[in-house]
Each structure stands twice: as C-alpha cells, then as structure tokens.
C-alpha positions as CSV (number, residue, x, y, z in Angstrom):
1,M,31.0,-21.7,2.1
2,K,29.5,-24.3,-0.2
3,G,31.9,-26.1,-2.0
4,G,35.0,-24.0,-1.9
5,R,38.2,-25.4,-2.2
6,G,40.0,-23.6,0.9
7,L,37.8,-26.1,3.6
8,G,38.8,-29.5,1.6
9,V,35.4,-29.4,-0.1
10,G,35.5,-30.0,-4.1
11,R,33.0,-29.7,-6.5
12,G,30.4,-32.0,-5.3
13,K,26.9,-32.0,-5.6
14,E,25.2,-31.6,-2.6
15,N,22.3,-34.5,-2.0
16,R,19.2,-34.0,0.2
17,A,21.1,-35.2,3.3
18,G,23.4,-32.6,3.3
19,N,26.5,-34.5,2.4
20,Y,28.6,-33.6,-0.8
21,E,28.6,-36.8,-3.3
22,L,32.3,-37.6,-4.6
23,L,32.8,-36.7,-8.5
24,E,34.5,-38.3,-11.4
25,D,37.9,-36.1,-10.8
26,G,38.5,-37.7,-6.9
27,N,37.6,-34.3,-4.9
28,A,37.1,-34.8,-1.2
29,K,33.6,-35.2,-0.1
30,K,31.8,-33.7,3.1
31,E,31.6,-35.9,6.2
32,S,28.9,-37.9,7.4
33,K,27.0,-37.9,10.7
34,G,27.6,-41.4,10.7
35,N,31.1,-41.6,12.2
36,S,30.2,-39.5,15.1
37,I,29.2,-40.3,18.9
38,T,26.7,-39.9,21.5
39,I,27.6,-38.0,24.5
40,L,26.9,-41.5,26.5
41,E,28.9,-43.4,24.3
42,L,31.9,-40.9,25.1
43,L,31.0,-41.0,28.9
44,A,31.2,-44.9,28.8
45,I,34.3,-44.9,27.0
46,L,35.5,-42.4,29.2
47,K,34.3,-43.9,32.5
48,P,37.6,-46.0,33.5
49,Y,39.9,-42.5,33.6
50,F,36.6,-41.2,36.0
51,W,35.8,-43.9,38.0
52,P,38.1,-47.2,38.3
53,N,37.1,-50.9,37.7
54,A,36.8,-52.6,40.4
55,A,38.0,-55.8,39.4
56,T,41.3,-53.9,39.4
57,D,43.9,-54.3,42.8
58,G,43.5,-51.2,45.3
59,A,40.2,-50.4,43.2
60,W,39.2,-48.4,46.8
61,I,42.5,-46.4,46.8
62,N,41.9,-45.4,43.0
63,R,38.2,-44.3,43.7
64,L,39.2,-42.6,46.3
65,R,41.9,-40.6,44.5
66,A,39.2,-40.1,41.5
67,I,36.9,-38.4,44.1
68,S,39.4,-36.2,46.0
69,T,40.8,-35.3,42.5
70,W,37.7,-33.9,41.2
71,L,37.1,-32.5,44.7
72,M,40.0,-30.5,44.6
73,V,39.0,-29.4,41.0
74,G,35.8,-28.0,42.6
75,L,37.2,-26.7,45.2
76,S,39.8,-24.8,42.7
77,K,37.0,-23.6,41.1
78,A,34.7,-22.3,43.7
79,A,37.1,-20.6,45.3
80,S,38.7,-18.7,42.1
81,L,34.6,-17.8,41.4
82,M,34.5,-16.5,45.2
83,A,37.5,-14.7,45.3
84,P,36.5,-11.2,43.3
85,L,32.9,-11.4,44.7
86,Y,35.3,-10.5,48.2
87,L,37.5,-8.2,46.6
88,A,34.3,-5.8,45.6
89,V,32.7,-6.0,49.0
90,A,36.5,-4.9,50.4
91,T,36.2,-2.0,47.9
92,N,32.4,-0.9,48.6
93,D,33.7,-1.5,52.3
94,L,36.2,1.3,51.6
95,V,34.0,4.1,49.6
96,V,31.9,3.8,53.1
97,S,35.2,4.0,55.2
98,N,34.5,0.9,57.0
99,L,37.8,0.1,57.3
100,S,37.4,-3.7,59.5
101,G,35.3,-4.3,56.9
102,S,37.6,-3.6,54.5
103,F,40.4,-5.4,56.3
104,V,38.4,-8.8,56.7
105,N,37.2,-9.3,53.0
106,I,40.8,-8.6,51.7
107,V,42.0,-10.9,54.3
108,I,39.2,-13.6,53.2
109,Y,40.2,-12.4,49.3
110,C,43.5,-13.5,49.5
111,S,42.8,-16.7,51.3
112,L,40.5,-17.4,48.5
113,R,43.1,-16.5,46.1
114,L,46.0,-18.8,47.8
115,F,43.4,-21.8,48.1
116,S,42.7,-21.6,44.4
117,S,46.3,-21.8,44.1
118,I,47.2,-24.7,46.3
119,F,43.7,-26.7,44.9
120,K,44.6,-25.9,41.3
121,G,48.2,-28.2,42.0
122,I,46.8,-30.7,44.6
123,Y,45.7,-33.6,42.6
124,L,46.2,-37.0,44.1
C-alpha cells in the first residue's frame, strides 16, 4: 500500500532508491536501508552473551556455562523432534500386533518427552 495513511507513510514521492521524499506538509517518509546492520555485525554485538570475554574473572567457568546451556538447548530440541517418531513406530507396531515392540517404543517416547522437558528447564 504505497502512500497509504494507515501505515504512517505520507503523501511523498517515491524516488529511484524506493525511499519516500518528505513533503512540505511534514508527512513521514519511508525508512532508508542505511540504518540496518548486517548479520555479522549483529553477531559481533551479541558475541559476549554467547562466548564471554577471556579477560574477565572466571572466564572458563562462564564459557563452560555458555557451552552447557547451548548443549541443553540442543538436546531439548533433539528430544522434542525425535519423540513423535517413536510414537509413530509404536502405533505401527500395534497395528501389526507387536505388543513388545510397541511397549519399548512407548517407553522411549515417554523418556524423550521427559528429557525434552528436563533439558528445557536446565540452563546453567
């Protein structure tokens, strides 16, 4: 919706770069791309939160905590993704009357669901 009042863009003329020029009545203009940052710049800004600085006290402990936090996040996601697969296998085992295989897969499914919840809550 070019130039629509509902989006906060005034009655400006669009120039070649896709930006709106400000008119005499003071209407808002479209934001330019000059204010955005790249993914690498964002990662450089966020790096201290993912990998603490070595100059700080207890840097290795903090780095171990950061690694273990991301390990727990990964394990939680992996368990969340794998659990429904075991439920499907257990259902297929029930269809072919394989009760022992179904029981084993239900136990694995329940364990993965439990591990998913545990790993989601353990962020050191």
